[in-house]
BAVEXTI-996955 format. One record per residue (C-alpha): residue number from 0; residue in one letter; z, y, x. Coordinates in steps of 0.2 Angstrom, whole numbers, plus 5000, padded with zeros to 4 digits. Each point is the difference from the previous one (the first is absolute). Layout:
BEGIN
pos / code / Z / Y / X
NUM / A / Z / Y / X
...
// end
This chain:
BEGIN
pos / code / Z / Y / X
0 / X / 6051 / 5931 / 4423
1 / X / 4994 / 4983 / 5007
2 / X / 4996 / 4985 / 4989
3 / X / 5007 / 4983 / 5006
4 / X / 4988 / 4991 / 5011
5 / X / 5000 / 4984 / 4990
6 / X / 5003 / 5006 / 4982
7 / X / 4987 / 5005 / 4987
8 / X / 5004 / 5016 / 4991
9 / X / 4991 / 4993 / 4985
10 / X / 5008 / 4983 / 5000
11 / X / 5012 / 4999 / 4985
12 / X / 5009 / 4985 / 5008
13 / X / 5005 / 5010 / 5016
14 / X / 5019 / 5000 / 5001
15 / X / 5002 / 5019 / 4999
16 / X / 4992 / 5000 / 4983
17 / X / 4987 / 5012 / 4992
18 / X / 5011 / 5015 / 4999
19 / X / 5002 / 5000 / 5019
20 / X / 4982 / 4996 / 5003
21 / X / 4995 / 5015 / 4989
22 / X / 5012 / 5012 / 5009
23 / X / 4994 / 4994 / 5017
24 / X / 4982 / 5003 / 4996
25 / X / 5002 / 5016 / 4991
26 / X / 5011 / 5006 / 5015
27 / X / 4987 / 4995 / 5013
28 / X / 4986 / 5009 / 4990
29 / X / 5010 / 5016 / 5000
30 / X / 5005 / 4998 / 5019
31 / X / 4982 / 4999 / 5005
32 / X / 4996 / 5017 / 4991
33 / X / 5015 / 5009 / 5008
34 / X / 4990 / 5007 / 5015
35 / X / 4987 / 5008 / 4988
36 / X / 5000 / 5018 / 4993
37 / X / 4996 / 5003 / 4982
38 / X / 4983 / 5006 / 5006
39 / X / 4998 / 4983 / 5010
40 / X / 5005 / 4990 / 4985
41 / X / 4987 / 5009 / 4989
42 / X / 4984 / 4999 / 5009
43 / X / 4986 / 4987 / 4995
44 / X / 4987 / 4998 / 5013
45 / X / 4988 / 4989 / 4990
46 / X / 4998 / 4992 / 4983
47 / X / 5005 / 4983 / 5007
48 / X / 5017 / 5007 / 5006
49 / X / 5014 / 5008 / 4990
50 / X / 5013 / 5013 / 5005
51 / X / 5017 / 4993 / 5006
52 / X / 5008 / 5010 / 4986
53 / X / 4989 / 4991 / 4988
54 / X / 5005 / 4983 / 5006
55 / X / 5018 / 5004 / 4998
56 / X / 4997 / 5006 / 4983
57 / X / 4988 / 4986 / 4994
58 / X / 5012 / 4986 / 5005
59 / X / 5014 / 5009 / 4990
60 / X / 4988 / 5002 / 4985
61 / X / 4998 / 4981 / 5001
62 / X / 5018 / 4997 / 4998
63 / X / 5002 / 5013 / 4987
64 / X / 4985 / 4994 / 4990
65 / X / 5001 / 4981 / 5001
66 / X / 5019 / 4998 / 5001
67 / X / 5010 / 5015 / 4994
68 / X / 4989 / 5006 / 4986
69 / X / 4998 / 4982 / 4993
70 / X / 5017 / 4992 / 5003
71 / X / 5013 / 5014 / 5001
72 / X / 5002 / 5007 / 4982
73 / X / 5009 / 5015 / 5005
74 / X / 4989 / 5006 / 5014
75 / X / 4989 / 5016 / 4998
76 / X / 4986 / 5004 / 5011
77 / X / 5005 / 5011 / 5014
78 / X / 4985 / 5012 / 4997
79 / X / 4988 / 4996 / 4986
80 / X / 4985 / 5008 / 5009
81 / X / 5002 / 4989 / 5016
82 / X / 4993 / 4984 / 4994
83 / X / 4983 / 5009 / 4999
84 / X / 5002 / 5004 / 5018
85 / X / 5006 / 4984 / 5007
86 / X / 4991 / 4986 / 4990
87 / X / 4988 / 4992 / 5012
88 / X / 4987 / 4989 / 4991
89 / X / 5009 / 4993 / 4985
90 / X / 4988 / 5003 / 4986
91 / X / 5013 / 4994 / 4987
92 / X / 5011 / 5014 / 5006
93 / X / 4988 / 5013 / 4995
94 / X / 4992 / 5016 / 5008
95 / X / 5004 / 5004 / 5018
96 / X / 4995 / 5013 / 5013
97 / X / 4985 / 4995 / 5010
98 / X / 5003 / 4991 / 5016
99 / X / 4991 / 5013 / 5011
100 / X / 5012 / 5014 / 4993
101 / X / 5016 / 4992 / 5005
102 / X / 5000 / 5012 / 5015
103 / X / 5000 / 5015 / 4989
104 / X / 5018 / 4996 / 4993
105 / X / 5010 / 5014 / 5009
106 / X / 5012 / 4997 / 4986
107 / X / 5011 / 4991 / 4997
108 / X / 5008 / 5003 / 5017
109 / X / 5005 / 4986 / 5012
110 / X / 5018 / 5004 / 4997
111 / X / 4997 / 4998 / 4981
112 / X / 4992 / 4983 / 5002
113 / X / 5015 / 4995 / 5011
114 / X / 5012 / 5006 / 4986
115 / X / 4990 / 4990 / 4987
116 / X / 5001 / 4984 / 5011
117 / X / 5019 / 5002 / 5001
118 / X / 5001 / 5001 / 4981
119 / X / 4989 / 4985 / 4997
120 / X / 5010 / 4990 / 5013
121 / X / 5016 / 5003 / 4991
122 / X / 4992 / 4996 / 4983
123 / X / 4993 / 4983 / 5007
124 / X / 5017 / 4994 / 5004
125 / X / 5005 / 4992 / 4983
126 / X / 4983 / 4990 / 5000
127 / X / 5003 / 4990 / 5016
128 / X / 5011 / 4987 / 4991
129 / X / 4987 / 4996 / 4987
130 / X / 4992 / 4983 / 5003
131 / X / 4985 / 5004 / 4989
132 / X / 4995 / 5015 / 5011
133 / X / 5002 / 4991 / 5017
134 / X / 4981 / 4997 / 5002
135 / X / 4995 / 5018 / 4995
136 / X / 5013 / 5007 / 5012
137 / X / 4993 / 4989 / 5014
138 / X / 4983 / 5006 / 4996
139 / X / 5006 / 5018 / 5001
140 / X / 5008 / 4997 / 5017
141 / X / 4984 / 4992 / 5007
142 / X / 4990 / 5015 / 4992
143 / X / 5011 / 5013 / 5009
144 / X / 4998 / 4990 / 5016
145 / X / 4981 / 5001 / 4999
146 / X / 5002 / 5019 / 4998
147 / X / 5011 / 5001 / 5015
148 / X / 4985 / 4993 / 5010
149 / X / 4988 / 5011 / 4991
150 / X / 5011 / 5016 / 5004
151 / X / 4999 / 4996 / 5018
152 / X / 4982 / 4997 / 5001
153 / X / 4996 / 5015 / 4989
154 / X / 5010 / 5012 / 5010
155 / X / 4993 / 4994 / 5016
156 / X / 4982 / 5004 / 4993
157 / X / 5006 / 5017 / 4995
158 / X / 5008 / 5004 / 5016
159 / X / 4984 / 4994 / 5010
160 / X / 4991 / 5014 / 4991
161 / X / 5010 / 5013 / 5009
162 / X / 4993 / 5008 / 5015
163 / X / 5017 / 5001 / 5007
164 / X / 5002 / 4982 / 5001
165 / X / 5015 / 5000 / 4988
166 / X / 5013 / 4986 / 5002
167 / X / 5013 / 4993 / 4989
168 / X / 5011 / 4993 / 5014
169 / X / 5002 / 5004 / 5018
170 / X / 4998 / 4989 / 5015
171 / X / 4987 / 4987 / 5006
172 / X / 4998 / 4984 / 4990
173 / X / 5007 / 4984 / 5008
174 / X / 4988 / 4992 / 5013
175 / X / 4990 / 4985 / 4992
176 / X / 5003 / 4982 / 5005
177 / X / 4987 / 4995 / 5013
178 / X / 4987 / 4990 / 4991
179 / X / 4996 / 4983 / 5008
180 / X / 4985 / 4989 / 4999
181 / X / 4994 / 4996 / 4983
182 / X / 5007 / 4984 / 4993
183 / X / 4997 / 4991 / 4983
184 / X / 5010 / 4993 / 4986
185 / X / 4989 / 4985 / 4995
186 / X / 4999 / 4993 / 4982
187 / X / 4992 / 4983 / 4996
188 / X / 4994 / 5006 / 4983
189 / X / 5002 / 4991 / 4983
190 / X / 5008 / 5004 / 4984
191 / X / 5012 / 5015 / 5001
192 / X / 5012 / 5007 / 4987
193 / X / 4998 / 5019 / 4999
194 / X / 5011 / 5012 / 4991
195 / X / 5018 / 5004 / 4997
196 / X / 5012 / 4986 / 4996
197 / X / 5018 / 4999 / 4998
198 / X / 5014 / 5012 / 4998
199 / X / 5000 / 5019 / 5004
200 / X / 4989 / 5014 / 4995
201 / X / 4981 / 5000 / 5001
202 / X / 4986 / 5011 / 4993
203 / X / 4990 / 4993 / 4986
204 / X / 4984 / 5000 / 5010
205 / X / 5008 / 4987 / 5012
206 / X / 4999 / 4986 / 4987
207 / X / 4997 / 4988 / 4992
208 / X / 5002 / 4988 / 5014
209 / X / 4984 / 4990 / 5002
210 / X / 4991 / 4988 / 5011
211 / X / 4986 / 5005 / 5012
212 / X / 4989 / 4990 / 5012
213 / X / 5000 / 5006 / 5018
214 / X / 4989 / 4995 / 5014
215 / X / 5007 / 4997 / 5017
216 / X / 5003 / 5017 / 5009
217 / X / 5010 / 5010 / 5012
218 / X / 5010 / 5016 / 4999
219 / X / 5003 / 5011 / 5015
220 / X / 5018 / 5001 / 5006
221 / X / 5000 / 5019 / 5002
222 / X / 4992 / 5015 / 4993
223 / X / 4985 / 5009 / 5008
224 / X / 5006 / 5014 / 5012
225 / X / 4994 / 5017 / 5005
226 / X / 4994 / 4994 / 5017
227 / X / 4988 / 4987 / 4991
228 / X / 4994 / 5014 / 4988
229 / X / 4996 / 5011 / 5015
230 / X / 4989 / 4986 / 5006
231 / X / 4992 / 4999 / 4984
232 / X / 4996 / 5019 / 5000
233 / X / 4994 / 5000 / 5018
234 / X / 4988 / 4985 / 4996
235 / X / 4992 / 5011 / 4986
236 / X / 5009 / 4991 / 4986
237 / X / 4998 / 5015 / 4988
238 / X / 4982 / 5002 / 5005
239 / X / 4994 / 4982 / 4998
240 / X / 4993 / 4997 / 4982
241 / X / 5000 / 4981 / 5002
242 / X / 5019 / 5000 / 5000
243 / X / 5002 / 5009 / 4984
244 / X / 4999 / 4997 / 4981
245 / X / 4987 / 5011 / 4992
246 / X / 5013 / 5010 / 4991
247 / X / 5010 / 5002 / 5015
248 / X / 4986 / 5006 / 5011
249 / X / 4996 / 5013 / 4986
250 / X / 5018 / 5005 / 5000
251 / X / 5000 / 5002 / 5019
252 / X / 4984 / 5010 / 5000
253 / X / 5005 / 5011 / 4986
254 / X / 5017 / 5005 / 5007
255 / X / 4996 / 4999 / 5018
256 / X / 5013 / 4987 / 5003
257 / X / 5002 / 4995 / 5019
258 / X / 5018 / 4995 / 5002
259 / X / 5016 / 4995 / 4989
260 / X / 5008 / 5014 / 4990
261 / X / 5012 / 5011 / 5010
262 / X / 4991 / 4996 / 5017
263 / X / 4994 / 5013 / 5012
264 / X / 4997 / 4999 / 5019
265 / X / 5014 / 4989 / 5007
266 / X / 5012 / 5005 / 4986
267 / X / 5006 / 4995 / 4983
268 / X / 5008 / 5010 / 4986
269 / X / 5017 / 4993 / 4995
270 / X / 5015 / 5007 / 4989
271 / X / 5006 / 5006 / 5017
272 / X / 4984 / 5010 / 5002
273 / X / 4986 / 4997 / 5012
274 / X / 5005 / 4987 / 5013
275 / X / 4992 / 4991 / 5014
276 / X / 4991 / 4984 / 4993
277 / X / 5009 / 4984 / 5004
278 / X / 4987 / 4987 / 5005
279 / X / 5011 / 4986 / 4996
280 / X / 5005 / 5006 / 4982
281 / X / 4990 / 4992 / 4986
282 / X / 4986 / 5010 / 4994
283 / X / 5003 / 5009 / 4983
284 / X / 4992 / 5011 / 4987
285 / X / 4984 / 4991 / 4999
286 / X / 4989 / 4996 / 4985
287 / X / 4995 / 4983 / 4994
288 / X / 4982 / 5005 / 5006
289 / X / 5007 / 5003 / 5018
290 / X / 5011 / 4984 / 5000
291 / X / 4985 / 4989 / 4994
292 / X / 4988 / 5008 / 5013
293 / X / 5013 / 4997 / 5014
294 / X / 5002 / 4982 / 4995
295 / X / 4981 / 4997 / 5001
296 / X / 5000 / 5008 / 5017
297 / X / 5014 / 4989 / 5006
298 / X / 4991 / 4984 / 4994
299 / X / 5013 / 4997 / 4987
300 / X / 5003 / 5005 / 4982
301 / X / 5013 / 5006 / 4988
302 / X / 5011 / 4987 / 4992
303 / X / 5000 / 4998 / 4981
304 / X / 5016 / 5004 / 4991
305 / X / 5003 / 4981 / 4997
306 / X / 4998 / 4996 / 5018
307 / X / 5013 / 5013 / 5005
308 / X / 5012 / 4995 / 4987
309 / X / 4999 / 4982 / 5005
310 / X / 5005 / 5004 / 5018
311 / X / 5013 / 5013 / 4994
312 / X / 5010 / 4987 / 4990
313 / X / 5009 / 4995 / 5016
314 / X / 5003 / 5017 / 5006
315 / X / 5015 / 5013 / 4997
316 / X / 4994 / 5013 / 4988
317 / X / 5014 / 5011 / 5005
318 / X / 4996 / 4999 / 5018
319 / X / 4990 / 5011 / 5012
320 / X / 4999 / 5019 / 5000
321 / X / 5004 / 5006 / 4983
322 / X / 5010 / 5015 / 4993
323 / X / 5019 / 4999 / 5001
324 / X / 5005 / 5019 / 5001
325 / X / 4994 / 5018 / 4999
326 / X / 4991 / 4999 / 5017
327 / X / 4982 / 5003 / 5005
328 / X / 4990 / 4984 / 4996
329 / X / 4988 / 4995 / 5014
330 / X / 4991 / 4983 / 5004
331 / X / 5007 / 4991 / 5015
332 / X / 4992 / 4983 / 5000
333 / X / 5008 / 4983 / 5003
334 / X / 4997 / 4982 / 4994
335 / X / 5006 / 5003 / 4982
336 / X / 4988 / 4997 / 4985
337 / X / 5009 / 5013 / 4990
338 / X / 5002 / 5019 / 5005
339 / X / 4991 / 5013 / 5010
340 / X / 4985 / 5002 / 4988
341 / X / 4993 / 4993 / 4985
342 / X / 4986 / 4987 / 5004
343 / X / 4983 / 5000 / 4992
344 / X / 4994 / 4984 / 4992
345 / X / 4982 / 4997 / 4994
346 / X / 5006 / 4996 / 4983
347 / X / 4996 / 5011 / 4985
348 / X / 5015 / 5005 / 4990
349 / X / 4998 / 4990 / 4984
350 / X / 5011 / 4991 / 4987
351 / X / 5006 / 4983 / 5004
352 / X / 4996 / 4986 / 4987
353 / X / 5010 / 5002 / 4984
354 / X / 5006 / 5018 / 5005
355 / X / 5007 / 5010 / 4986
356 / X / 5007 / 5018 / 5002
357 / X / 5018 / 5003 / 4994
358 / X / 5001 / 5007 / 4983
359 / X / 5002 / 5019 / 4997
360 / X / 4997 / 5015 / 5011
361 / X / 5006 / 4991 / 5016
362 / X / 4986 / 4988 / 4997
363 / X / 4989 / 5014 / 5007
364 / X / 5009 / 4998 / 5017
365 / X / 4987 / 4988 / 5009
366 / X / 4988 / 4992 / 4989
367 / X / 4988 / 5014 / 4995
368 / X / 4997 / 5003 / 5019
369 / X / 4991 / 4984 / 5003
370 / X / 4983 / 5006 / 5003
371 / X / 4992 / 5006 / 5016
372 / X / 5015 / 4998 / 5012
373 / X / 5005 / 4988 / 5014
374 / X / 5016 / 4991 / 5003
375 / X / 5011 / 5004 / 5015
376 / X / 5014 / 4989 / 5005
377 / X / 5016 / 5001 / 5010
378 / X / 5010 / 5016 / 5001
379 / X / 4999 / 5016 / 5011
380 / X / 5013 / 5010 / 5010
381 / X / 5002 / 5011 / 4985
382 / X / 5004 / 4986 / 4988
383 / X / 5018 / 4998 / 4995
384 / X / 5006 / 4985 / 5008
385 / X / 5002 / 4986 / 4987
386 / X / 4987 / 5007 / 4989
387 / X / 4986 / 4989 / 5004
388 / X / 4997 / 4981 / 5000
389 / X / 4986 / 4987 / 5003
390 / X / 4994 / 5002 / 4983
391 / X / 4999 / 5019 / 5000
392 / X / 4983 / 5007 / 4996
393 / X / 4998 / 5018 / 5006
394 / X / 4983 / 5008 / 4995
395 / X / 4989 / 5014 / 5005
396 / X / 4982 / 5006 / 4999
397 / X / 4989 / 4995 / 5015
398 / X / 4998 / 5018 / 5007
399 / X / 5019 / 5005 / 4999
400 / X / 5009 / 5001 / 5016
401 / X / 5015 / 5012 / 4999
402 / X / 5012 / 4986 / 4998
403 / X / 5006 / 4989 / 5015
404 / X / 4986 / 4988 / 4998
405 / X / 4994 / 4989 / 5015
406 / X / 4993 / 4982 / 5002
407 / X / 5003 / 4983 / 5006
408 / X / 4985 / 4989 / 5005
409 / X / 4996 / 4983 / 4992
410 / X / 4987 / 4987 / 5005
411 / X / 4993 / 4983 / 4993
412 / X / 5005 / 4984 / 5010
// end
């Protein structure tokens, strides 16, 4: 079920209201799982990823735990043993199954999880009219949208392990937009206001709004492409120590890294199986280490999150190649600042000045992860359209690359 091209599914001011946004997001999540068998939905290919069935269940656990259990007096848990299975990392909610064991959950079956979802959807209906719950419901919608993207990237990783080249959808991806010569968005520098401001939903890590000093810089007007990455590889980019951060070089050597994830000779793995690699498509599934090495090789650098946000303020966050319906996501390129892939910055994921996490268990959502990770900006082809904004702060560890991650160059001027 497609989302409106210009409407945030987590914006409580949208004309359709929270109830419709909730239903739309939940329906999209289930439509994306429709091509999967119970076995497909149960597999877990690595600890960073989770089974599709678990994403469906965990998001339902979120609604049951933080909305229904607390604010619907007559509600009873659907199954009292399931919170242990589907709590992710909320210490305040008690013991939970180890993350690497999620793929061992052959039960409950996929059909059982879908039945639970229907029961929770029905139980949620009386809560949408309560103003005091609007912010928490908006958080739940945004949370489910994040898991929609994770579901797609996690099942892609799982299917890539199959020697049969398993695919979720048939057909070749749409041809990428021809990438032109690199141009630049220039910024004169100065004091910039950073962080979320105004109406509409935002995560707690996007604030408080504050001032930063930016030196004059330029940000590339398009993403780096597969063709340009091929040139980097051909020039010995993975074998030139001077291009790499020390930790990055150690990672390359330890794991034998010589190309982005899902690359093999002339081909790239997609959710439609192995396909001929499109040279004009944005490069994706790279680590921070690789992005930084490429930028050095190109005589440029990665932007800071503040530089990126300073440019993004005048761009349409709902534009570009983002997820609208249950269809295979694939980067296509173009001139939009948002969409195709999440873009690495050189900024550490740290709290903004005067940051305070929310009270209660939901306060564990973002703040406790502010250590050792890098900020990514924008949105990807698997991001639900309307989910992101200029102030949005995605974050991953520097070696991770199973997400749709890419890069946009920056330079000093």
